[in-house]
GUMIVO-279728 format. One record per residue: x, y, z of N, C-alpha, C in turn. Coordinates in pm, whole numbers. Each point is the difference from the previous one (the first is absolute). Layout:
BEGIN
((X, Y, Z), (X, Y, Z), (X, Y, Z))
...
This chain:
BEGIN
((6419, 12784, 7704), (18, 6, 138), (92, 116, 45))
((-33, 74, 100), (73, 117, 46), (59, -33, 137))
((131, 11, 14), (68, -33, 127), (77, 123, 49))
((-23, 32, 125), (83, 108, 67), (60, -67, 119))
((131, 23, 26), (72, -51, 107), (42, 112, 99))
((-41, -9, 124), (43, 102, 107), (106, -73, 88))
((119, 32, -11), (107, -52, 76), (-1, 67, 141))
((15, -86, 105), (-8, 52, 137), (122, -45, 72))
((30, 52, 119), (122, -48, 70), (-5, -144, 35))
((114, -58, 39), (8, -137, 50), (-43, -100, -102))
((31, 15, -129), (-29, -100, -101), (-150, -31, -13))
((-80, 98, 14), (-142, -8, -19), (-45, 72, -121))
((-89, -57, -82), (-51, 74, -114), (-147, -27, -11))
((-81, 101, -54), (-145, -13, -17), (-14, 8, -150))
((-76, -98, -50), (-40, -5, -144), (-146, 46, -17))
((-16, 104, -81), (-138, 41, -36), (-27, -46, -139))
((-90, -105, -7), (-27, -68, -122), (-143, 30, -50))
((-8, 43, -126), (-136, 33, -61), (-9, -82, -122))
((-109, -71, -21), (-39, -77, -116), (-99, 72, -80))
((19, 11, -143), (-89, 80, -74), (-144, -76, -21))
((-102, 77, -23), (-137, -63, -6), (-3, -115, -100))
((64, 7, -124), (-13, -106, -92), (52, -127, 51))
((113, 9, 77), (55, -134, 51), (-89, -59, 108))
((-56, 86, 91), (-92, -48, 103), (-134, -50, -65))
((-43, 69, -99), (-127, -40, -64), (10, -138, -65))
((115, -24, -77), (24, -129, -60), (6, -114, 97))
((65, 25, 113), (1, -109, 99), (-132, -14, 70))
((-77, 105, 22), (-128, 0, 59), (-90, -82, -91))
((-6, 29, -121), (-85, -65, -99), (30, -154, -6))
((132, -36, 0), (40, -145, 0), (-60, -70, 119))
((15, 70, 117), (-52, -71, 133), (-151, -8, -5))
((-65, 113, -37), (-147, 6, -9), (-49, -122, -97))
((62, -13, -112), (-30, -105, -85), (9, -140, 54))
((104, -10, 85), (22, -135, 61), (-122, -27, 100))
((-33, 110, 77), (-117, -13, 92), (-126, -32, -80))
((-17, 67, -112), (-125, -17, -75), (-18, -139, -56))
((108, -74, -30), (0, -138, -52), (-37, -93, 111))
((21, 34, 123), (-26, -93, 115), (-120, 29, 78))
((-43, 132, -15), (-112, 48, 95), (-136, -61, -43))
((-82, -23, 96), (-138, -42, -28), (-95, 106, 52))
((-52, 78, -101), (-84, 111, 33), (-149, -36, -35))
((-93, 9, 88), (-140, -27, -31), (-49, 69, -120))
((-64, -75, -92), (-57, 63, -120), (94, -3, -115))
((124, -39, 27), (95, -6, -111), (68, -135, -19))
((25, -42, -117), (75, -125, -13), (152, 26, 39))
((68, -112, 51), (138, 20, 34), (88, 63, -102))
((61, 111, 41), (95, 71, -108), (-73, 93, -74))
((-136, 19, 11), (-70, 97, -79), (-52, 123, 69))
((35, 15, 124), (-44, 119, 81), (74, 114, -58))
((-62, 126, -4), (64, 118, -54), (117, 39, 96))
((89, 67, -67), (118, 48, 68), (-31, 88, 124))
((-89, 93, -22), (-36, 93, 113), (-50, -74, 115))
((-80, -106, -14), (-53, -73, 112), (105, -77, 72))
((91, -65, -81), (113, -66, 58), (88, 94, 87))
((34, 118, -58), (77, 95, 76), (-66, 54, 125))
((-131, 18, -12), (-75, 46, 119), (-2, -106, 114))
((-18, -125, -34), (-15, -100, 90), (135, -35, 59))
((105, -15, -81), (135, -42, 44), (97, 110, 13))
((-37, 120, 9), (97, 119, -14), (109, -18, 98))
((-39, -34, 131), (109, -10, 104), (94, -106, -30))
((-50, -121, -38), (90, -116, -28), (87, 36, -121))
((-58, 62, -102), (82, 30, -118), (110, 98, 37))
((-35, 103, 77), (102, 93, 44), (110, -63, 86))
((-41, -92, 81), (101, -69, 82), (99, -80, -77))
((-57, -77, -99), (91, -74, -87), (85, 95, -90))
((-61, 98, -45), (69, 94, -83), (125, 70, 73))
((-35, 29, 129), (103, 64, 78), (120, -101, 24))
((-39, -124, 33), (102, -102, 27), (97, -23, -118))
((-64, -2, -121), (80, -23, -119), (80, 122, -36))
((-62, 119, -7), (77, 115, -56), (99, 50, 101))
((-19, -7, 134), (92, 55, 97), (124, -83, -10))
((-12, -131, 4), (119, -78, -10), (88, 18, -117))
((-77, -2, -113), (65, 13, -139), (69, 133, -9))
((-76, 112, 30), (54, 135, -15), (110, 36, 100))
((-8, -61, 125), (103, 19, 99), (130, -52, -52))
((3, -122, -53), (122, -67, -39), (49, 79, -135))
((-98, 50, -79), (43, 64, -125), (73, 133, 37))
((-67, 68, 107), (60, 128, 37), (137, -18, 61))
((30, -97, 72), (135, -39, 58), (100, -18, -115))
((-42, -82, -98), (82, -19, -119), (31, 124, -78))
((-112, 79, -26), (15, 126, -70), (108, 98, 64))
((-15, 13, 124), (78, 87, 75), (132, -65, 57))
((25, -118, -43), (118, -82, 45), (34, 18, 148))
((-106, -23, 73), (20, 7, 147), (40, -143, 61))
((95, 7, 93), (41, -126, 62), (-81, -8, 128))
((-124, -54, -11), (-92, -4, 110), (29, -118, 97))
((20, 18, 124), (27, -97, 99), (-133, -60, 58))
((-87, 99, 25), (-134, -45, 61), (-112, 112, -19))
((-117, -48, -5), (-119, 85, -13), (-43, 21, 144))
((-8, 132, 43), (-41, 21, 139), (-140, 48, 11))
((-55, 63, -106), (-133, 54, 9), (-70, 19, -142))
((-115, -43, -9), (-82, 14, -121), (-123, 79, 34))
((-19, 125, -43), (-120, 80, 37), (-119, -49, -87))
((-116, 35, 48), (-129, -41, -59), (4, 44, -150))
((-49, -75, -97), (-7, 31, -134), (-114, 94, -23))
((25, 105, -81), (-111, 96, -36), (-35, -9, -142))
((-127, -5, -36), (-51, 0, -145), (-56, 134, -28))
((38, 57, -116), (-43, 128, -47), (-131, -20, -74))
((-83, 106, -14), (-119, -9, -71), (15, -50, -145))
((118, 29, -55), (30, -43, -134), (60, -133, -3))
((-6, -77, 110), (48, -140, 23), (160, -5, -1))
((59, 102, 18), (145, -1, 31), (11, -63, 139))
((125, -40, 29), (25, -68, 131), (133, 53, 61))
((-3, 32, 121), (124, 53, 67), (17, -73, 132))
((134, -14, 35), (36, -47, 140), (140, 37, 25))
((36, -7, 133), (122, 33, 41), (70, -127, 69))
((125, -26, -30), (61, -111, 66), (131, 50, 65))
((29, -30, 127), (120, 47, 69), (92, -126, 18))
((125, 13, -43), (89, -104, -13), (132, 32, 78))
((71, -108, 37), (136, 22, 44), (92, -41, -111))
((92, 88, -40), (92, -33, -111), (143, -35, 53))
((71, -73, -81), (141, -32, 39), (81, 131, -6))
((93, 6, 91), (88, 128, 15), (80, 8, -134))
((31, 128, -32), (79, 31, -120), (144, 12, 47))
((91, -68, -66), (139, 12, 21), (84, -39, -120))
((123, 36, -6), (94, -31, -110), (74, -130, 37))
((8, -93, -86), (80, -124, 17), (147, 31, -17))
((93, -43, 80), (142, 11, -22), (37, -111, -102))
((130, -4, -34), (54, -112, -80), (-11, -126, 88))
((-79, -96, -39), (-18, -114, 88), (66, -134, -59))
((62, 22, -113), (84, -116, -59), (149, 21, 46))
((56, -110, 48), (137, 8, 49), (4, 26, 153))
((-106, -20, 70), (7, 27, 139), (115, -88, 65))
((86, 71, 74), (115, -60, 59), (-39, -101, 119))
((39, -119, 2), (-35, -98, 103), (127, -59, 57))
((-8, -33, 128), (103, -83, 59), (-67, -121, 59))
((22, -110, -57), (-74, -130, 30), (94, -96, 64))
((-57, -82, 98), (80, -93, 71), (41, -107, -101))
((111, -79, 41), (49, -113, -84), (-91, -119, 18))
((-6, -80, -113), (-77, -121, 11), (89, -117, 37))
((126, 22, 10), (92, -115, 34), (-26, -47, 138))
((-12, -133, 9), (-9, -70, 126), (140, -46, 50))
((48, 43, 105), (142, -42, 49), (-21, -127, 90))
((110, -74, 10), (-1, -111, 90), (-28, 35, 142))
((48, 125, 38), (-19, 56, 142), (-147, 14, 23))
((-79, 42, -99), (-142, 19, 30), (-70, -136, 8))
((47, -97, -74), (-59, -134, 21), (36, -60, 131))
((129, 24, 43), (40, -42, 140), (-91, 67, 96))
((-21, 131, -6), (-92, 67, 98), (-138, -59, 2))
((-48, -39, -123), (-142, -54, -3), (3, -144, 73))
((112, -69, -29), (-4, -128, 76), (17, 16, 143))
((72, 99, 49), (8, 26, 148), (-127, 37, 56))
((-86, 73, -78), (-133, 45, 52), (-86, -135, 21))
((11, -93, -94), (-71, -118, 18), (49, -84, 121))
((131, -1, 26), (54, -62, 116), (-48, 63, 121))
((-8, 124, 4), (-48, 66, 124), (-145, -32, 29))
((-81, -11, -111), (-140, -32, 20), (-14, -148, 41))
((101, -80, -23), (0, -146, 32), (72, -20, 138))
((38, 101, 63), (89, -20, 125), (-84, -62, 111))
((71, -78, 81), (-51, -45, 129), (51, 83, 117))
((-73, 9, 109), (36, 64, 111), (17, -88, 120))
((124, -8, 55), (16, -96, 103), (41, 67, 132))
((-24, -61, 118), (43, 62, 123), (152, 9, 7))
((51, 110, 67), (143, 20, 17), (47, -107, 104))
((106, -72, -33), (45, -107, 89), (108, 54, 102))
((73, 99, -46), (105, 51, 92), (-52, 95, 108))
((59, 17, 105), (-49, 93, 97), (64, 134, -13))
((-73, 98, -59), (45, 133, -14), (-105, 94, -20))
((28, 124, 4), (-116, 102, -29), (-27, 18, -141))
((-108, 68, -26), (-38, 20, -139), (94, 91, -77))
((33, -44, -130), (98, 68, -78), (-66, 51, -139))
((72, 68, -78), (-39, 39, -128), (-23, -123, -89))
((-114, 8, -80), (-38, -109, -94), (-73, -113, 73))
((-11, 14, 138), (-92, -98, 66), (-145, 49, -25))
((-94, -99, 44), (-137, 39, 0), (-46, -20, 146))
((-60, 102, 45), (-41, 6, 148), (-152, -15, 2))
((-44, -89, 94), (-145, 5, 30), (-19, 61, 128))
((-82, 104, -3), (-7, 87, 120), (-145, 32, 40))
((-22, 39, 134), (-121, 62, 44), (46, 146, 33))
((-83, 96, -50), (46, 144, 24), (-126, 89, 19))
((20, 111, 74), (-114, 92, 27), (67, 139, 7))
((-57, 100, -73), (50, 135, 4), (-87, 97, 80))
((66, 95, 60), (-60, 110, 71), (57, 137, -28))
((-84, 96, 7), (57, 138, -6), (-55, 79, 124))
((94, 52, 76), (-30, 73, 126), (-81, -90, 88))
((36, -134, 3), (-71, -89, 97), (-137, -55, -56))
((-42, 51, -111), (-128, -51, -58), (29, -97, -113))
((-85, -98, -5), (19, -96, -115), (-25, 79, -141))
((82, -42, -93), (-11, 58, -133), (-140, -26, -56))
((-61, -108, 36), (-134, -32, -48), (-94, 109, 39))
((22, 70, 116), (-88, 110, 42), (46, 135, -57))
((133, 17, -6), (49, 123, -48), (-22, 16, -157))
((12, -106, -76), (-23, 2, -138), (-78, -126, -42))
((-133, 12, 30), (-79, -127, -30), (-8, -46, -139))
((24, 103, -98), (-7, -39, -140), (131, -49, -58))
((104, 3, 85), (134, -59, -41), (-1, -140, -23))
((84, -50, -89), (-5, -142, -31), (31, -82, 131))
((-42, -125, -4), (15, -85, 115), (156, -24, 35))
((67, -8, -109), (152, -22, 22), (68, 117, 68))
((-64, 121, 0), (66, 114, 76), (-52, -6, 147))
((-110, -60, 28), (-57, -7, 133), (75, -102, 83))
((22, -119, -66), (57, -115, 74), (-43, -135, -66))
((37, -101, 46), (-33, -127, -50), (46, -127, 77))
((-64, -115, -25), (34, -121, 65), (60, -93, -111))
((116, -70, 42), (65, -94, -87), (31, 63, -140))
((50, 120, 6), (28, 78, -116), (143, -38, -54))
((5, -39, -129), (128, -31, -71), (65, 126, -49))
((125, 20, 33), (76, 114, -36), (134, -44, -56))
((32, 45, -118), (135, -22, -56), (95, 100, 60))
((113, -47, 60), (95, 88, 65), (99, 49, -108))
((-41, 109, -60), (90, 68, -98), (-6, 152, 21))
((122, 63, -44), (5, 140, 30), (-111, 83, -71))
((-54, 93, 93), (-112, 83, -42), (-130, -65, -33))
((-17, -124, 32), (-124, -71, -18), (-99, 34, 108))
((-124, 1, -31), (-120, 35, 96), (18, 145, 42))
((-5, 25, 138), (-13, 138, 49), (143, 57, 27))
((15, 137, 0), (136, 52, 19), (66, -45, 136))
((110, -69, -13), (77, -34, 122), (-50, -136, 66))
((-111, -52, -46), (-62, -112, 62), (89, -123, -7))
((44, -31, -119), (90, -120, -20), (129, 16, 72))
((61, 121, -18), (123, 27, 64), (-1, -19, 156))
((-116, 30, 59), (-18, -24, 142), (-12, -138, 52))
((-31, -86, -104), (-16, -142, 35), (127, -80, -11))
((109, 53, -68), (123, -78, -17), (53, -50, 138))
((28, -131, -3), (49, -64, 122), (-111, -48, 99))
((-130, 31, -22), (-95, -41, 87), (-18, -147, -10))
((-23, -72, 115), (-11, -146, 5), (-146, -44, 23))
((-30, -123, -43), (-140, -54, 29), (-49, 22, 147))
((-121, 41, 9), (-76, 22, 126), (45, 125, 68))
((89, 70, -63), (47, 135, 54), (-97, 110, -54))
((-25, 93, 96), (-89, 113, -42), (83, 133, 3))
((-20, 86, -100), (71, 132, 1), (-99, 104, -32))
((43, 122, 48), (-77, 123, -52), (77, 74, -100))
((-51, 23, -118), (72, 62, -110), (-75, 127, -32))
((77, 105, -1), (-57, 135, -38), (2, 24, -154))
((-108, 40, -57), (-15, 31, -137), (-46, 141, -21))
((81, 77, -66), (-37, 149, -27), (-45, 3, -146))
((-132, 39, -15), (-60, 5, -135), (40, 136, -58))
((34, -8, -131), (34, 124, -70), (-117, 101, -12))
((36, 131, -18), (-101, 109, -4), (-102, -24, -106))
((38, -67, -109), (-94, -17, -114), (-61, -136, -1))
((3, -63, 116), (-57, -141, 7), (-147, 13, -44))
((-51, -95, -78), (-139, 9, -56), (-111, -15, 100))
((30, -46, 130), (-104, -2, 99), (15, 125, 90))
((-94, 100, -16), (24, 136, 59), (19, -19, 150))
((-72, -83, 69), (11, -10, 144), (131, -41, 50))
((79, -69, -86), (135, -48, 37), (111, 84, -56))
((-23, 84, -97), (108, 86, -69), (74, 78, 104))
((131, -28, 3), (88, 77, 87), (-5, -44, 143))
((-76, -108, 37), (-5, -47, 140), (92, -120, 15))
((38, -23, 125), (81, -113, 38), (-92, -104, 67))
((5, -120, -49), (-79, -110, 59), (84, -102, 67))
((-43, -62, 107), (73, -106, 58), (-67, -136, -16))
((73, -99, -58), (-45, -131, -21), (54, -100, 95))
((-91, -74, 61), (48, -106, 86), (1, -126, -90))
((128, -55, -17), (15, -112, -92), (55, -125, 71))
((-84, -102, -17), (47, -136, 58), (35, -98, -113))
((118, -34, -2), (53, -98, -102), (-52, -142, 34))
((-69, -65, -93), (-57, -139, 29), (95, -103, -62))
((35, 26, -125), (84, -100, -78), (92, 66, -92))
((105, -63, -36), (91, 50, -100), (6, -112, -113))
((-34, 41, -120), (-2, -91, -114), (110, 44, -99))
((45, -107, -73), (100, 27, -99), (-56, -60, -129))
((20, 83, -108), (-46, -36, -133), (104, -97, -63))
((-50, -115, -52), (81, -99, -59), (-51, -3, -153))
((89, 28, -92), (-32, -1, -142), (25, -139, -49))
((-90, -45, -98), (21, -139, -57), (130, 3, -89))
((53, -116, -22), (114, -10, -89), (-40, 22, -147))
((88, 55, -78), (-35, 19, -141), (28, -131, -80))
((-100, -73, -17), (9, -131, -73), (-119, -13, -79))
((-9, -120, -63), (-111, -33, -90), (-132, -24, 87))
((17, -44, 117), (-121, -21, 89), (-66, 137, 35))
((90, 101, 26), (-61, 131, 16), (-70, 49, -126))
((61, -18, -106), (-63, 47, -129), (-133, -70, -24))
((-9, -130, 32), (-121, -76, -24), (-114, 47, 84))
((33, 62, 122), (-111, 55, 87), (-73, 111, -73))
((85, 81, -83), (-64, 117, -73), (-49, -36, -138))
((65, -99, -68), (-40, -42, -133), (9, -152, 4))
((-104, -72, 22), (-2, -139, 6), (68, -69, -118))
((84, -106, 14), (67, -65, -99), (99, 82, -77))
((42, 115, 61), (101, 83, -61), (128, -4, 86))
((113, 14, -62), (128, 6, 86), (34, 147, 21))
((113, 25, 63), (48, 138, 37), (30, 81, -117))
((63, -66, -102), (31, 80, -118), (-127, 47, -78))
((-92, -83, -10), (-137, 31, -63), (-72, 107, 78))
((7, -3, 128), (-58, 108, 88), (68, 130, -37))
((130, 8, -6), (73, 118, -29), (-40, 54, -137))
((-13, -90, -106), (-52, 46, -131), (-136, 61, 8))
((-87, -71, 78), (-136, 62, 5), (-2, 139, 71))
((87, 15, 103), (8, 126, 65), (60, 104, -89))
((95, -35, -85), (57, 90, -102), (-107, 49, -91))
((-81, -92, -47), (-109, 40, -89), (-94, 91, 64))
((-32, -20, 132), (-94, 83, 72), (52, 138, 21))
((137, 5, 31), (65, 126, 25), (0, 84, -135))
((19, -67, -118), (4, 53, -139), (-139, 69, -23))
((-102, -82, 33), (-139, 48, -26), (-30, 120, 88))
((48, 3, 130), (-16, 112, 81), (65, 125, -45))
((118, -21, -57), (78, 107, -51), (-61, 64, -123))
((-59, -80, -88), (-79, 48, -121), (-113, 88, 55))
((-70, -49, 101), (-117, 76, 49), (52, 132, 66))
((110, -1, 77), (63, 124, 51), (41, 96, -106))
((62, -58, -108), (45, 89, -110), (-120, 65, -71))
((-114, -71, -19), (-112, 66, -57), (-60, 105, 100))
((-5, -24, 119), (-46, 102, 105), (93, 123, -6))
((125, -23, -11), (105, 110, -3), (-19, 84, -120))
((-19, -69, -114), (-19, 70, -134), (-130, 90, 14))
((-104, -69, 47), (-128, 79, 5), (12, 123, 94))
((58, -26, 124), (8, 107, 95), (84, 116, -40))
((117, -36, -70), (90, 105, -46), (-69, 76, -122))
((-63, -62, -86), (-71, 74, -113), (-103, 93, 57))
((-82, -53, 95), (-106, 87, 60), (64, 118, 75))
((107, -24, 69), (60, 108, 83), (57, 107, -96))
((66, -50, -115), (60, 93, -87), (-109, 95, -64))
((-110, -53, -37), (-116, 72, -65), (-62, 94, 101))
((-13, -43, 128), (-61, 83, 96), (84, 113, 41))
((132, -19, 2), (88, 105, 37), (2, 112, -106))
((-17, -39, -124), (11, 99, -108), (-126, 78, -29))
((-125, -63, 30), (-124, 62, -38), (-72, 35, 121))
((-47, 126, -6), (-80, 57, 107), (-129, 53, -48))
((-107, -28, 63), (-126, 48, -32), (-109, -13, 119))
((-105, 77, -14), (-94, -15, 108), (-99, -119, -18))
((-26, -74, 102), (-93, -114, -12), (-141, 47, 21))
((-100, -53, -62), (-141, 36, 20), (-38, -37, 151))
((-39, 104, 73), (-30, -33, 142), (-107, -102, 29))
((-99, -2, -87), (-108, -99, 24), (50, -140, -23))
((86, -21, -103), (55, -130, -27), (100, -39, 112))
((76, 95, 51), (90, -21, 106), (-73, -47, 129))
((-117, 60, 20), (-69, -43, 118), (-53, -140, -11))
((-44, -36, -121), (-55, -146, -24), (111, -95, 7))
((127, 36, -56), (105, -99, 6), (53, -12, 142))
((-3, 114, 72), (43, -8, 138), (-86, -93, 88))
((-128, 10, -22), (-102, -93, 71), (37, -145, -35))
((23, -28, -134), (32, -133, -41), (137, -48, 65))
((100, 83, 6), (122, -38, 55), (-14, -23, 151))
((-86, 85, 61), (-18, -19, 144), (-70, -131, 36))
((-102, -43, -81), (-63, -122, 11), (96, -116, -8))
((99, 11, -90), (90, -99, -20), (96, -14, 127))
((41, 117, 51), (88, -14, 119), (-78, -61, 109))
((-122, 41, 26), (-71, -56, 117), (-22, -153, -18))
((-31, -41, -126), (-24, -148, -25), (132, -75, 21))
((104, 54, -50), (126, -70, 20), (46, -10, 152))
((-32, 105, 79), (39, -5, 145), (-96, -98, 59))
((-126, -2, -23), (-92, -99, 57), (50, -130, -24))
((41, -36, -121), (46, -129, -33), (129, -45, 79))
((72, 106, 37), (120, -23, 81), (-39, -20, 151))
((-119, 21, 30), (-50, -13, 134), (-1, 128, 84))
((25, 117, -60), (-10, 132, 67), (-143, 30, 40))
((-28, 14, 131), (-144, 37, 33), (-41, 131, -49))
((-138, 17, -8), (-53, 135, -46), (36, 109, 90))
((13, -31, 132), (31, 102, 89), (136, 69, -26))
((90, -90, -25), (144, 50, -37), (-6, 80, -136))
((-81, -42, -101), (-9, 70, -115), (-65, 137, 16))
((-100, 6, 91), (-59, 123, 32), (103, 98, 57))
((90, -43, 80), (94, 83, 58), (103, 57, -100))
((25, -69, -107), (88, 30, -105), (-74, 61, -120))
((-127, 45, 25), (-84, 32, -122), (62, 116, -84))
((47, 100, 67), (57, 118, -79), (124, -45, -78))
((85, -88, 59), (125, -42, -56), (-44, -90, -127))
((-108, -79, 18), (-39, -86, -116), (-55, 86, -107))
((-80, 100, 30), (-50, 86, -99), (105, 77, -79))
((105, 58, 79), (107, 61, -70), (81, -93, -85))
((19, -121, 44), (75, -91, -89), (-81, -42, -120))
((-136, -24, 16), (-88, -28, -108), (-6, 115, -105))
((11, 130, 45), (-1, 103, -89), (127, 6, -87))
((108, -35, 64), (129, -3, -66), (-1, -100, -108))
((-47, -127, 33), (-12, -114, -100), (-91, 41, -109))
((-115, 60, 31), (-96, 40, -100), (55, 96, -97))
((66, 103, 54), (62, 98, -95), (100, -64, -90))
((73, -83, 47), (106, -76, -80), (-69, -80, -102))
((-96, -74, 30), (-79, -81, -90), (-55, 78, -119))
((-77, 110, 47), (-69, 82, -107), (100, 61, -95))
((109, 57, 64), (93, 68, -89), (67, -94, -102))
((37, -117, 55), (66, -105, -89), (-95, -37, -113))
((-126, -27, 42), (-97, -50, -104), (-29, 114, -109))
((-4, 122, 44), (-24, 98, -101), (123, 13, -105))
((117, -9, 65), (126, 1, -86), (0, -114, -90))
((-21, -125, 38), (3, -127, -78), (-106, 5, -104))
((-117, 48, 35), (-107, 11, -94), (35, 90, -118))
((59, 114, 37), (43, 95, -104), (103, -61, -96))
((95, -72, 57), (101, -77, -76), (-67, -96, -89))
((-93, -75, 58), (-68, -106, -80), (-76, 67, -110))
((-63, 110, 16), (-71, 71, -103), (88, 45, -107))
((113, 53, 31), (103, 52, -100), (61, -111, -79))
((22, -121, 69), (68, -117, -72), (-104, -89, -57))
((-124, 35, 15), (-121, -79, -54), (11, -147, 53))
((31, -13, 126), (0, -126, 68), (-149, -37, 32))
((-39, -113, -44), (-135, -48, 14), (-11, -129, 77))
((-114, -29, 59), (-27, -133, 69), (-77, -83, -95))
((50, -114, -40), (-74, -91, -87), (-78, -103, 77))
((-76, -71, -68), (-78, -117, 64), (97, -107, 45))
((102, -18, -71), (107, -94, 30), (64, 43, 124))
((30, 125, 18), (62, 50, 120), (-91, -25, 124))
((-128, 16, -14), (-90, -21, 117), (-11, -148, 30))
((-10, -88, -107), (-9, -133, 29), (136, -60, 65))
((105, 55, -37), (135, -37, 59), (5, 43, 155))
((-64, 116, 29), (6, 42, 141), (-93, -77, 79))
((-123, -39, -58), (-89, -82, 67), (59, -145, 29))
((70, -47, -96), (61, -139, 12), (108, 8, 106))
((75, 106, 9), (109, 20, 102), (-73, 3, 144))
((-103, 80, 15), (-73, 16, 125), (-68, -140, 37))
((-54, -66, -92), (-58, -129, 23), (102, -106, 53))
((122, 2, -55), (98, -95, 46), (43, 40, 148))
((11, 134, 25), (32, 44, 132), (-97, -41, 106))
((-133, 1, -39), (-105, -36, 97), (-43, -143, -11))
((63, -80, -92), (-16, -141, -17), (-149, -21, -37))
((-47, 83, -96), (-146, -28, -55), (12, 3, -154))
((-103, -37, -62), (4, 0, -152), (-21, 146, -51))
((53, 26, -123), (-10, 139, -52), (-145, 44, -17))
((-91, -100, -24), (-141, 34, -6), (-57, 51, 129))
((36, -78, 108), (-51, 50, 126), (63, 134, 37))
((123, 15, -28), (68, 129, 31), (-68, 119, -71))
((-37, -18, -136), (-62, 96, -77), (-140, 28, 61))
((-63, -94, 41), (-141, 11, 58), (6, 84, 124))
((97, -25, 86), (18, 67, 127), (38, 149, -27))
((80, 22, -100), (40, 142, -26), (-121, 79, -53))
((-72, -63, -91), (-122, 65, -56), (-106, 14, 108))
((-15, -87, 94), (-102, 2, 98), (21, 114, 92))
((132, 36, 17), (30, 110, 95), (33, 132, -74))
((-46, 3, -126), (34, 120, -88), (142, 42, -6))
((92, -110, -10), (140, 32, 5), (64, -3, -133))
((-71, -19, -106), (58, -4, -134), (78, 127, -41))
((-66, 113, 23), (56, 128, -24), (139, 15, 77))
((-8, -37, 121), (128, 4, 82), (103, -87, -53))
((-36, -119, -45), (104, -93, -52), (63, 58, -130))
((-83, 60, -85), (44, 50, -121), (95, 120, 33))
((-41, 81, 98), (86, 102, 46), (145, -53, 45))
((-1, -107, 78), (119, -62, 44), (97, -41, -117))
((-65, -57, -97), (73, -58, -119), (56, 116, -78))
((-79, 112, -16), (56, 118, -74), (115, 55, 60))
((-5, 16, 143), (112, 61, 69), (121, -92, -3))
((-26, -129, 16), (108, -98, -3), (69, 3, -134))
((-74, 2, -112), (56, 5, -136), (83, 127, -16))
((-45, 113, 58), (72, 123, -15), (129, 1, 72))
((-4, -63, 127), (125, -17, 79), (99, -86, -88))
((-53, -112, -57), (81, -79, -75), (67, 75, -136))
((-75, 82, -53), (42, 73, -115), (117, 93, 48))
((-22, 70, 111), (106, 83, 64), (121, -68, 34))
((-17, -120, 56), (120, -84, 42), (65, -47, -122))
((-61, -28, -107), (66, -51, -125), (86, 111, -63))
((-43, 126, 28), (59, 115, -57), (99, 75, 96))
((23, -59, 118), (89, 52, 102), (141, -29, -26))
((91, 56, 79), (138, -34, -4), (54, -39, 135))
((83, -101, 2), (64, -47, 126), (143, 21, 0))
((54, 90, 73), (142, 38, -1), (49, 39, -140))
((-96, 76, -75), (35, 60, -125), (-34, -96, -117))
((-38, -123, 32), (-28, -93, -99), (-146, -21, -27))
((-52, -5, -129), (-135, -14, -25), (-50, -133, 57))
((-131, -12, 47), (-60, -122, 48), (-48, -83, -114))
((13, -132, 6), (-67, -87, -98), (-144, 5, 22))
((-72, -38, -102), (-150, -8, 6), (-41, -96, 120))
((-101, 46, 80), (-37, -72, 110), (-155, -26, -13))
((-50, -103, 64), (-142, -34, -8), (-72, 83, 106))
((-132, 2, -12), (-73, 75, 92), (10, -52, 145))
((27, 89, 97), (23, -36, 140), (-123, -83, 54))
((22, -87, 86), (-103, -80, 61), (-73, 93, 110))
((73, 81, 61), (-54, 79, 113), (-114, 90, -49))
((-92, 31, 89), (-113, 71, -30), (23, 147, 47))
((29, 85, -93), (16, 145, 28), (-140, 56, 25))
((-9, 86, 100), (-131, 59, 30), (14, 141, -31))
C-alpha cells in the first residue's frame, strides 16, 4: 500500500491511498468465490458456474463489497502507518480502479492540533478545606429555621421598618406612561403587582425602593422615585427614572420556630436536634468533598490551558459551538425563558457558546494527549462502573441505563467521559497542594466534557 499525506492549513490533511493490484485481486477473487458458491446460474449447478460468468453477472455487487472492505481496512492502516491523530473523516472521494486492478482513493481528515506538553506532574493546587466547623452547622440550622418561619401580622401601631415583610400594591410609570407600555418585555415585578410580598432590607428589590418605604403605614400610599443604572439589563429603562405608586396593605413579621427537638422532628421524623445537627454536618462534608473535586478539576484545566496554546480546527469548533448553543437554549427554556427573549439575546448566546466550545475542545485535546502519553485506557470495568453510577442517579437498573445509552448512540460519548475523568484523576493524584504531594485519589464522579 502506498500512502501520501498532504498537510493543509487548519489541521486538515488529505490521504492519497493506493493499493497494489495483487492485494485488490486477492480480495476480489475471495468475494467472487463467495458469490459463486451462493449464485444460481441457469445451466450450471450451484457453485459450478465459471468465474468469468460470475464476474460478469455480479461485477457491480462484487466491486461494491470490495470497495467497502478495502477502503475501511486501508484507511485505518494508512492512519496507523503515518501515525496520524485523526479526529474526524470529512470527505471520501470516489474510488478509482486501474486497468491493472489497482485501487486509489483520497480521504480528507481533520487531525488533532500539534503542540508540546509542559510538565504536567506536580501542578500546584489551592484546595478548600474539608473541615466542617460548628459555625457552618449553625448556619445550616438557621437556614432551616428560616424556611420554617411563620409570618404574623404586626400588632403594634408603627410604620414599616427594616426586617419587616410588607404586602403592597404598586405600579410603575416612566414619563407618565406605565412601564408595561414602555418596556413590555420587562418582568412583571418591574411593571407592578398586587399583594406583592417584599422583604424590607437594604438594597433589596429596586434601587431606593425599600428606603422610600421606611415609616410607611398600612393603607398609606406613597410615590417612590427609582433611578435605573445606565447598564440596567432592560434597555428601555436603562438610565431612566421611574415613579412607583406604592400602597402598603399589611406589615408582616417573621417568627422563627424555637430550636428544639420538635423543630428537628419536622425535618427528620423521630430525630432530635442533636441528630439533625449530625446529619447536617455529614451533608456539609459531602458538599465540601464535591466542591474540592470541582476546584481540583477547574484548577488543573486552567493551569494546562494557560500554558498550552494552539489553533483549534475550525470545522470542529463550529460543530462544538452549535452543540453548546443548543445546550444554552435548552437550559434557558427549562428555566422558563421565552423564545422571543432568547432571540433578542441570540448574538450574546452564540458568543458565549463559542467561548465554551473553544474551552472544551482545547481541554479535551490536551487531556487526550496526556492520556496517550501515560497510556491511560478505559476498561470494561470502568464503563460498567460509570453506567452503574448513572443508573443510581436516574433511579433505574444498570441494564436499562445501558440500553438507553446504546439506543441513543451514546456509548462512545460515555467512554470519552470516562477517559477524560481518569486523566483528570491521574493529574490530581500527581498534583501538589501548598507544595505537598497529593495522595492517590479515585476517579472523579463529575463528567468532564
